C-alpha positions as CSV (number, residue, x, y, z in Angstrom):
1,M,-98.5,-170.5,137.3
2,A,-101.7,-169.8,135.3
3,L,-102.0,-166.6,137.3
4,L,-98.5,-165.7,136.3
5,L,-99.2,-166.5,132.7
6,L,-102.4,-164.4,132.8
7,V,-100.5,-161.4,134.4
8,A,-97.8,-161.7,131.7
9,A,-100.3,-161.9,129.0
10,L,-102.3,-158.9,130.4
11,T,-99.0,-156.9,130.9
12,W,-98.1,-157.8,127.3
13,Q,-101.5,-156.6,126.0
14,V,-101.3,-153.3,128.0
15,Q,-97.8,-152.7,126.7
16,A,-99.0,-153.3,123.1
17,W,-101.9,-150.9,123.6
18,R,-99.4,-148.3,124.9
19,Y,-97.0,-148.8,122.0
20,S,-99.8,-148.7,119.5
21,A,-101.1,-145.4,121.0
22,Q,-97.6,-143.9,120.9
23,L,-97.2,-145.0,117.3
24,A,-100.6,-143.6,116.4
25,Q,-99.6,-140.3,118.1
26,Q,-96.3,-140.2,116.2
27,A,-98.1,-140.9,112.9
28,R,-100.5,-138.1,113.5
29,A,-97.7,-135.7,114.4
30,H,-95.7,-136.8,111.3
31,A,-98.9,-136.3,109.1
32,Q,-99.6,-132.9,110.6
33,E,-95.9,-131.9,110.1
34,R,-96.1,-133.0,106.5
35,Q,-99.4,-131.1,106.0
36,Q,-97.9,-127.9,107.4
37,L,-94.8,-128.3,105.1
38,A,-97.1,-128.9,102.1
39,E,-99.1,-125.8,102.8
40,A,-95.9,-123.7,103.3
41,L,-94.6,-125.0,99.9
42,A,-97.9,-124.2,98.2
43,S,-97.9,-120.7,99.7
44,Q,-94.3,-120.2,98.5
45,A,-95.2,-121.5,95.1
46,L,-98.2,-119.1,94.9
47,G,-96.0,-116.2,95.9
48,E,-93.5,-117.0,93.3
49,R,-96.2,-117.4,90.7
50,Q,-97.5,-114.0,91.6
51,Q,-94.1,-112.5,91.4
52,R,-93.6,-114.0,88.0
53,R,-97.0,-112.7,86.7
54,A,-96.1,-109.2,88.0
55,L,-92.8,-109.4,86.3
56,E,-94.4,-110.6,83.0
57,Q,-96.8,-107.7,83.1
58,Q,-94.1,-105.2,83.9
59,I,-92.0,-106.5,81.0
60,Q,-95.1,-106.4,78.7
61,A,-95.8,-102.8,79.7
62,N,-92.1,-102.0,79.0
63,D,-92.3,-103.7,75.6
64,Q,-95.4,-101.7,74.8
65,S,-93.9,-98.4,75.7
66,H,-90.7,-99.1,73.8
67,Y,-92.7,-100.3,70.8
68,Q,-94.8,-97.1,70.9
69,E,-91.5,-95.1,71.2
70,L,-90.2,-96.9,68.2
71,L,-93.2,-96.2,66.2
72,D,-93.1,-92.5,67.2
73,A,-89.5,-92.3,66.0
74,Q,-90.3,-94.0,62.8
75,Q,-93.2,-91.6,62.1
76,T,-91.0,-88.6,62.9
77,Q,-88.3,-89.9,60.6
78,A,-90.9,-90.6,57.8
79,R,-92.2,-87.0,58.2
80,L,-88.7,-85.6,58.0
81,R,-88.0,-87.8,54.9
82,D,-91.2,-86.5,53.3
83,R,-90.4,-82.9,54.1
84,L,-86.9,-83.4,52.6
85,A,-88.3,-85.0,49.5
86,T,-90.7,-82.2,48.9
87,T,-88.1,-79.6,49.4
88,D,-90.3,-78.2,52.2
89,L,-87.2,-78.6,54.4
90,R,-83.6,-78.2,53.5
91,L,-80.7,-79.3,55.8
92,S,-77.8,-76.9,56.2
93,V,-74.6,-76.8,58.0
94,L,-73.4,-73.9,60.1
95,L,-70.0,-72.9,58.8
96,G,-67.5,-71.0,60.8
97,A,-66.4,-67.8,59.3
98,D,-62.8,-69.0,59.1
99,A,-63.9,-72.0,57.0
100,V,-65.3,-69.7,54.2
101,S,-62.8,-67.1,53.6
102,G,-60.4,-66.9,56.5
103,V,-61.9,-63.6,57.6
104,P,-65.0,-63.0,59.7
105,A,-68.2,-62.3,57.8
106,A,-69.0,-58.7,57.4
107,P,-71.5,-57.4,59.8
108,A,-75.1,-56.9,58.6
109,T,-76.1,-53.3,57.8
110,G,-77.3,-51.6,60.8
111,G,-76.3,-54.4,63.3
112,L,-73.3,-55.5,65.2
113,D,-73.9,-59.3,65.1
114,H,-72.4,-61.4,62.3
115,D,-74.8,-63.4,60.3
116,P,-73.9,-67.1,60.6
117,V,-72.7,-68.6,57.4
118,R,-74.6,-71.7,56.4
119,A,-74.1,-74.2,53.6
120,R,-77.2,-76.1,52.3
121,L,-76.8,-79.9,51.9
122,E,-77.7,-81.6,48.7
123,P,-80.9,-83.7,49.1
124,A,-79.0,-87.0,48.6
125,H,-76.6,-86.2,51.5
126,A,-79.5,-85.0,53.7
127,R,-81.3,-88.4,53.1
128,R,-78.2,-90.3,54.0
129,I,-77.9,-88.2,57.3
130,I,-81.5,-88.8,58.1
131,A,-81.0,-92.6,57.5
132,I,-78.0,-92.6,59.8
133,T,-80.0,-90.7,62.6
134,D,-82.9,-93.2,62.0
135,R,-80.6,-96.1,62.7
136,G,-79.1,-94.4,65.7
137,D,-82.5,-93.7,67.1
138,R,-83.6,-97.3,66.7
139,G,-80.4,-98.5,68.3
140,L,-80.9,-96.2,71.3
141,I,-84.5,-97.3,71.6
142,A,-83.5,-101.0,71.5
143,L,-80.7,-100.3,74.1
144,R,-83.2,-98.6,76.5
145,A,-85.5,-101.6,76.0
146,C,-82.8,-104.0,76.9
147,Q,-81.8,-102.0,79.9
148,A,-85.4,-101.9,81.2
149,Y,-85.7,-105.7,80.7
150,V,-82.5,-106.3,82.7
151,R,-83.6,-103.8,85.4
152,A,-87.0,-105.7,85.7
153,L,-85.3,-109.0,86.1
154,Q,-82.9,-107.7,88.8
155,R,-85.8,-106.7,91.0
């Protein structure tokens, strides 16, 4: 009977060792799996950070180019306004011959071509036209900037 109890206790102990070894192996496998998952998530997060950084740099470059384009347009408009103000430049409108007299303009002496009929605009009207084109240029530049931003986000 004592021998039977000893064999049962020994069997119980061996079984406990086996189960504890299996549990330890499962724990190691689980820890290794979690470690691999954490490394994969960290790698994915790093990739997303790099993509975001690249996108931010691209958007910043687009902003700088559009800002420079806006500055160039403003400088061009300012030069044009200055030239109009100093009467260095006069805006004129090409009129059709029918609009002037209903008959084509007489040909220039010694040539077959008709000289185009032009009407000069008053400086106040010219300034208003320049202001309208300035607003239009700014609107187009802003539209291109928005389109570039949306394209950058879609990539």
